[in-house]
C-alpha positions in Angstrom: 10.0 -7.7 8.5 13.2 -7.3 10.0 14.2 -6.3 14.1 14.9 -2.1 12.8 11.9 -1.9 10.8 9.5 -2.9 13.5 10.7 -1.1 16.3 10.7 2.2 14.0 6.8 0.9 13.1 6.3 0.3 17.2 8.2 4.1 17.8 6.2 5.8 15.2 2.5 6.9 15.8 0.5 6.2 12.6 -1.3 9.8 12.4 2.8 11.1 12.0 2.8 9.5 8.9 -0.4 7.9 7.5 -1.5 10.7 5.4 1.8 11.6 3.7 1.6 15.1 3.9 0.6 16.7 0.6 3.0 14.8 -1.7 1.4 12.9 -4.2 1.0 9.3 -3.5 1.0 6.2 -5.9 -1.2 3.2 -4.4 0.3 -0.3 -6.1 -2.6 -3.1 -5.7 -2.0 -6.3 -6.5 -4.8 -7.7 -8.8 -5.3 -11.1 -6.4 -4.4 -9.7 -3.1 -6.3 -12.0 -0.5 -5.8 -9.4 2.2 -6.9 -6.1 -0.1 -10.4 -7.2 -1.8 -11.0 -5.2 -5.2 -14.1 -4.1 -3.5 -11.6 -1.4 -1.0 -9.4 -1.1 -4.4 -10.7 3.0 -3.8 -10.3 3.8 0.0 -7.3 5.6 0.1 -8.1 8.2 -3.0 -11.7 8.2 -0.9 -9.9 9.7 2.1 -7.3 11.6 0.9 -8.3 12.6 -2.6 -7.2 13.5 -6.0 -3.6 13.4 -4.8 -3.8 9.6 -4.6 -3.4 7.6 -7.6 -4.1 3.7 -7.5 -2.3 1.6 -10.1 -3.8 -2.3 -9.9 -0.7 -4.8 -10.9 -2.6 -7.4 -12.8 -1.7 -11.4 -12.3 0.1 -9.9 -9.0 -0.9 -11.7 -5.3 -0.5 -10.0 -1.6 3.8 -10.3 -1.9 4.1 -8.3 -5.4 8.1 -8.6 -5.0 8.3 -12.5 -4.4 6.1 -12.5 -6.6 6.7 -10.6 -9.5 10.9 -12.5 -9.2 9.3 -16.2 -10.5 8.1 -14.4 -13.4 
């Protein structure tokens, strides 16, 4: 995480962005994410409703971008 990203995160309250307004949301999840167990896969959809689409990236771990570049 770079300094500007960290500063923005600290300066913006979570409630200002968490729900994403009324826009449709795509929740990309790694199949083997050690920080996001599969049993919690639908938490965001359960919280925000049908505007959330969950898509699981097969054979991926927590670091989706770095792990996808190794292939």
